[in-house]
N, C-alpha and C positions, 0 to 999 in steps of 0.2 A: 112613440116618444118616450124617452127615459123619464122616470119619475123624479120629481123634485120633492124631497122630504121636508116636512115641517116638524122640527123637534119641539115637543110639547113642554119639556122641563129640563133644566140643567141641574136639578137637585140630585146630589150624588147617591142617595139611597135607592134611586130607581135605576142605577147603572147595571149593566149586564153582569159585571163582576160581583157586585153586592148581592144580586139575586141568585148567584151561584153558590154563595157561602152561607152556611148556618152555623152559629156558635151555640153550644149547649152548656149551661151552667146550673147546677143544682136542679136538674130536671126541667129547666126552662130553656126555650129556644128563641134566638134573636139573630138579626142580620147586622152586618156592618153599615155604618153611615157613609164612610169614606174608604175608598180603595186607591185613590189617584197616586199616593206615594208608593204604592206597592206594585201596581199593575199598569203598564203603559196602555193608554186608551181606555182604561176601565173595562176591559173585556178580555176573556181568555181566548186566544187565537184558536179558531177551529171549533169552538164550543159555544153553546147557548144555554141559558137556564132551562129547567124542566118546563114543559108546556103548562102544567098546572100552576106553577109559580108565576109564569108570565101572565096567565089569565087572571090570577088573583091580584097581581100588581096593577093591572089595567083597571080592574073593578075597584080596587082601593083608591087608586089615583083619581078616577072619575068621581068617587064618593067624596073624597076630600075637597076637590075643586067645586063640586056642587054645594057642599056645606059652606065653603068660603064665599061662594057667590051669594048664598042666602044671607050670610052674616053681613056681607058688604051692603046688600040691599037694605037690611035692617038698619045698619049704621047710617046709610044715606037718607033713609026715611026719617031718622032722628035728627039729621042735619049735622052729624059729627064727622062725616067723611065725604070727600069729593071724588073718591075713586077706589079702585081695588087695592087691597093690602098687598097683593102679589102681582105676578105677571099674568097677562092674558095669554094663555098658552094654547089657543087655537080651539078647533072643534073637537071636543072630547069623543064624540061619536065615531070619529075616524080612526081611533087607536085600535090596532090589531097586533097580534103577536108576530106576524110575518111582514117584515118591512117591504118585501117585493110585491105584496098585494095591497099596500097601504099608502096613502098620501101623508101619513103622519108617523113619527117615531116617538115612543114614550121618552126615550133618552138617546142621545147621539150615539152611544156605544152599542145600540141595538142594530145599527146599520149592517153589521156582519152576520146577523143571525141566520139569514137565508143561505149562508155559505157553510154553516156548521156541519160537521160530520157526526156530532153526538151532543146529547144533553148532559150537562155537568152538574153534579150535586156534591159539594164539598162539606162534609160534616166534621166540625171541630168540637171535641169534648174537652172543656176546661176543667181542671181539678178544682175542688172547692176553694183552695187557697189561691188559685190562679197562678201557681208557680210552674205548672207543667200542663201539657195537653196531649191529646192524641188526634190524629187526622185520618179521616176515611174519605178517599176520592172515589166517587161512583160515577160511571159513565153509562148513559142509555143511548141506544141507537137512535139517531135523529130521524123523526118522521116528517122532515121538511118536504119541500115541494117537488120531490122526485116524481110523484104521480102526475104532476102538472106539466111535465116536460113537453108533452105533445101540444099543450096549449100555449107554450112560450114562443110563439112565432115572432118574427121580426116586428119590433115596434116602429112602424113607419120608416123602415129602412135603417133604424139605428143599430139593430143587432144583425150581424152578418151570417150567423148560423144558429141553429137550435142548440140548446144545451144537450150534450151527449147523454144517451141513456145509461143508467147505472144499474148493475146487478146488486139489489139490496142485500143479498146474502153474501156478497163479497165485500168485506170491510175495506180491503185494499183498493178495490175499484172506486168505492165511494170516497175514500180519503184522497185518491189521486185527482178526482174531479174537484173537490174543494180546494186542494192545493193549487190546481190550475187557476180556479176562479179567484182565490186569495192572491195569487201572484199577480193577476191582472189588476186587481184593485190596489194592492200595496205598491206596485210598480208605478201606477199612474199617480199615486200620491207622492212618492219619493223614490225615483229610480235608483238612488244610491243606497237605499236601505236594504240591508241583508240580515235575515234572521230565520230561525226555524219557524216554519209557517204554522205547524200544529203544535201547540204547547204540550209538553209531556209532564209526567209526574214530578220529575226533578225540578223543572222550572216552576211548577205550581208551588211546591213546598218551599223552594228558595224565596219566592215572592211572599208567601204567607209568613215565613219565618221572621220577616222584618217587623211583623205586628203581633207575633205570638210568643208566649213563653216557651220554655224548653219543650220540644216535641219529643215525647218519650216513646211513641209508637206511631206507625203509619201503615195504612192498608189501602189497596186499590184493586178494582176489578178490571183494570186496563190490560189489554193484550198488546199494547204498543211496545215493540221491541226496543224502542229508544229509551224506555224507562230503566233506571238502574236502582239498585239498592241504595236508598237515601243515606243510610247510616255509613256507607262507604264512599259517599260523594265527597271529594276533596276540593270542590270548586265553590265552596260557600263563601270564601273570603274571610279575612281576619276578623271582621266585625261579628261574624256568625260562627266562629271557631267553636266546635264542641256543642253547637246548638241542637243538631239533629242526632238523636240517639234512639235506641230501641230498648224496650223492656218487656219482659213476658208479663201477661196479665193486663187487666184494665185498671182504670182509676179506682183506688181503694180508699177505705176509711183513713188510711195513713196520710192521705193527701189533704185532710183537714189540718188546721193548726190546733195544737193542744192548749195554747194560750194566745191571746191577742198580742200583737207586736206594739210596744209602746206603753205609755202611762195612761191608765183609764181616766177619762175626763167625765164621762156620762154613760149611763145605761138607761135604756128605755124600751118599751114594747107597745105594740098596737096591732089591731086587726088589719091585715093586708089582703088585697086581692092579687094573687100571683098569677100572671098571665103569660102565655107565649106571645112574643112580640114579632114573630115573623108574619108577613102579610097574608100568608096562606093558611095559618093555623088559628082557630078560635081559642078563647080562654078555656083552660082546662082545670085550673085549681081554684076551689071555692075560698071564701074568706076564712082566714085562720090567724091565730095569734102568733107573733114572732117576736123574739127578743134580739136587741141590737146593743152593741158596745161601741163607743166612740173613744179613740185613743189619740195621743200625740206622741210621735217618735222623732228622735234626733238622727238626722242623716249622717252624723259623724260616728254613729255606732256601726260597727262592722256588720252586725246581724241585720240592722235596718237597711243599710246600703245594699247588702247582698239580696235581701228580699225584694226591695223596691226595683232593683235592676232587673229582676226576673219577671216583674209584672207590668212595668211601665210601658212596654211596647204596645200593649192593648190600646193605649190612647190614640195610636195612629188610625184605628178603626172609627174613633168617635170624636176626635178633635181635628179640625181641618188642617192646621199647620203644626201638628204636634211633632215634637222631637224628643230625644232622650237626653237626660242630664245625669251627671254623676253627683248624687246627693251627698257624697262624702267630700266633695270639693269645697274648700273653704276660701277660695280665691275671691276676695271682694265681699264676702259675707258667709253665711252658713244656711243650711237647709233644715227645715222640719216638715214633717208630713202628718196630716190629720187622716186617720183611717176610720172607716166604719166597718164593723164586722157583724155578721149574723151569728148569733149564739144559739147552739143547739145542745140538748142533753145527750150524753153518751154514757149510759148506765152499764158499767162492766159487770154488775152483779145481777143483770136481768136474767131471771129464771134460776138463780142460785140462792135465793133468799127463802127457800122452803125446805122443811125436813122431809124425811122419807115418807111421812104420812100426809105430805102436801100442806102442812100447817105453816103459817107465817112464823119465821124465827127472827126477823129483823123488824124493828119499829121504824117509823118514818124518819126519825132523827138519824138512825144508823144508815138508812138508805141514802139520805141527803149527803152524809159525810162521804159515802163511797161513790157518789155520783160525780162524774167528771163532765166537763163541757168540751165541745169542739167548735171551732170558729172557721167561718168562710168569709171571703172578701165581698164587700158591698160597693165600696168606692173610696176615693181619697182626694185630698187637696194637697198640693205641694206648696210650701211657703218659703220664700227666700227672704232672709233677714239681712238687712245691710244698714250701715250708718250713713245718714244724710247730714253732712257737716253744714250745709248751707240752707237747710230747711228753715222756713219762717213760720212762726216767730222765734223758734229755737231749734237747734240741731237735736237729732235723736235717731232712734231706730225705726225704720220703715219695714212693714211686713207686706211683701208682694205676693199675691196669689198668682201662681204661674200655670198650674194645670189643675183642672177640676173634672173629675170623672166619677159618675155613678153608673154602674153596670145597668143595661136596659131593663132586666127583670125587676129592678128596684127603683126605677125612675117613677116620679109621680107620687111617691110615698112620703115625701118630706125630708129625705136624707140630705139633699143638697142644702135645704134651709138650715138644718141642724149644723152642718159643717160650717156654713157661712156665719151663723150665729156664734159658733165656737170660736171663730177667728175674732169676732167682735169682743167676746168675753175675754179672750187672751189679752187683747189690747186694753180693755177697761178694768178688768179685775187684777191682772198682773201688770202693774204700771211700768215695771222694769224687767228687762231681760239681762241675764248674766252671760257675758262673753267668756267661755271657758278658756280661751287662749290667754287672756290677760286679766281675768277675774274682775273686769270693770262692768258695772251695772249701767245699762243704757235705758233711757225712758222711751217707751213706744209712742211715737208721735202721729203715725198714720198707717192706714191700710189702703193699699191700692191693688189694681188688677192689671195683669199683663194681657193686652190685646183680647178683651173679652168678646165672646161670641154673642149674638143677639139673645139667645136663650139665657145666657148667664147675666147679661145686662138686665133682663126682666127680673130674674131672681134677685140680683143685687139690689135693684130698686125696691122690691118688696121688703127685703130684710132691712134695708136702710130706713125705709118708711116706718117700719115697726119701731126701730130704735129712736128715730126722731119724734114720732108721735108720743112715745112714752116719756120723753125727756125735754121736749122743746120748752115747756113752761119753766122747768127747773133750770134750764140753761139760759133763760131770759132771751128767747128768740126775738130778734129785732121787730119792734111793733111798727106798723104802718097804718095805724088807725083801725077802725072796725067798720063793718058793713051790715046793713039790714035791708029789708025789702023797700024801705023808704029812703035809702041813701041817695044823696044828690050826686051830680057829676063830679064835683070836686072831691067828695069823700071816696067815690069809686076810683078815681084817678090816683089818689094817694094810696089807697089800699093795694091796688094792683101795680105797685112800684117794685121793681126787682131789688134784691139786696145789692149793696155796694160790694166791691171786692174786699174791702176791709172788713165789712160785716160777715161776708162769706168765710174769710180766713179765720175770724174769731170763732165762728160756729164749727168750722172744720177742726180747729184745735180741740174743742170740747168733744165733738163726736168721733174724732180720729178717722174721718173719711175725707175724701178730696173736696176742694172747693166746688168743683163741677157737680159733684153729688149733692152738695149743700144747695146749690141753685135749683136742682131738680126737686129736692125735698121741699124747698120753699114754694115751688110751683104747685106741688101736691097739697100743701097747707092752704094755699089760695083757692085751689079748685074745690077742696072739701068745704071751705067756707062759702064758696059760690053755690055749691049744690045744697048746702044747708039753709042759707038765708036768702039767696037771690036767684034760685033756679028759674029758668025761662025769662030772666030779665035781660033784654037785648043789650042794654047799655053796659051792664056788668059783664056779660059774655064778651062784648067787644073789647072792653078794657083788659080782660084776662087774655084774650087772643093776641092783642098787641104786645102785651108783656112777654108772652112765650115767643112770638115771632121775632122780637128784638133780640132775644137770646140766641135763637136759632140762626138769625142773620149773622151774628158774630161768630158762632161756632162753624158755620158752613160758608164763611165769607169767600174762600178761594173757589169753591165749587160754584157758588152763585155768580160771582164776577166772571167766571169762565164761560157762562152761557151767552149766546149771541144777542138776545133781546131782553128788554125789561119784562115783557110778557112771559118769556120763558122763566125768568127769575121769580116772578110772581107765582107762576104755576108750581115751581119746585118748592118754594117756601110754603105754599098752601098745602102741598102734599106732606111735607115734613111736619107741619103743625097737626094735620089729621092723624098721622101715625103716632105722634107724641101724645095727643089727646086720647087716642084709643088705648095706649099703654097706661096712661094715668087712670082712666076709667076702670080698667081691669084691676089695677092695684087697689083702688078704693073699694071696689066690689068685693075683693077677696081679702080685705084687711081683717075681717072677723074670722077668717078660716084658720084652722089650727095647722094646716099643712100647705106647703107651697111646692 
């Protein structure tokens, strides 16, 4: 009987293609989250990740799901959740690296692993500035199930013949076998599809070039006669013209920036734990102090637009629906970019500040004067500024956050929080922005976000909560009475009344965030009061729950009314509330933390 596979997760970081790619930056290693815009089917035809990587992926996946299950059980015991935060992805114990021997696949793209002719390891070394990179394509002979051919008898008549034996020392023989099997599989999926069945170096580099900066060198251990010198490949298309070049030597000190791009807004330092973030490598770098610089740059500057166009393709690896933009374009508005840079010392006089008798001849002040800094990219936000003529209560300038990227080695260190707080500071401290085209000053009236991902929503809520908590009394947040452990039903009902749209609009004008965010912040204020004064009060909990569900019912009206029964609607609304409450609880627990 042919196997029916259960796909355990559709999360893209577990795809075959993602597990084949390692990016390296400042000595740290990490993998892409997304490859769907680069590689069809999220796998490299005829290849699979290295066995050690697959084993580590399975172990990591099982560990994460086990932790999630424990957390959900804890939430359920507290009465805050009716179910799992994610999908029930099947029996984790059935996951194996070889889909032909398993009833489960870690990710749908792993279906073709048993047909692979080789294991693929693509190493990308990014320069410190991320303006260029080198690519090394490494293939290892696949140790897939050739030894098991004698055991692959017909499955209850489903297979008409055994898989032919292959001479493992003959790479051509092995490739022809996989070509045949791949042909059977792809033809059954779409008989009209025609393509080269085993992906070659040129195809790999062409796919990766969509998400990489300038590739200055490439190496490969492939013996595939179909591979060509990439620097002479003329089939890259106009969008990649001149993208692939070669250069003698490796990434050098010259690939740091000698100064940060843009105007410096802030400098800070803290102890960080720098780790490798590939699933198969443990942390290697201990706590150490690092210095960072936050700048703002104008996309209308030629230097800024040229630099940003060289690095923005990396977003395709980490933002699901990322696309490239021309930050020099002023059609309908203009672009500014917030950057964070890692700042390192670069002492050109190291070893030259002693005389022939090895005596110090330079004092500390002289050394500092001769010491230069070098800068490497940490992350960025792109900000689109445009005039909203019909914005209520008054027209003005809106700042829209369009792309937000912090490179994986620096995630979890508070840089995203600092970038978002910098946007708030721009809106509140610089009340007006000058339009260079006509020298008119426009008042900044709102900050909003374009299609935020769930992780960014969580970050945004935390930062907005900090802003509101620090200013809600000064801004005269609408009062709905007070509560205490002895509050009666009428007092509780009044306190847990949502803001009117007029009240939300008024607070939105002061906070310069959207009315929807104001409603969420009001929920948090109510929950904080509930936990402080009426925790474990069933009546207070019920009033709070009804307030949140009424808002969710309005926001998800179309989705709820599309469900077939009232019971289905009730279940969905309950799940939405549970998810919302879990996020709120996390924000309140972390509100005293210095990093987000």
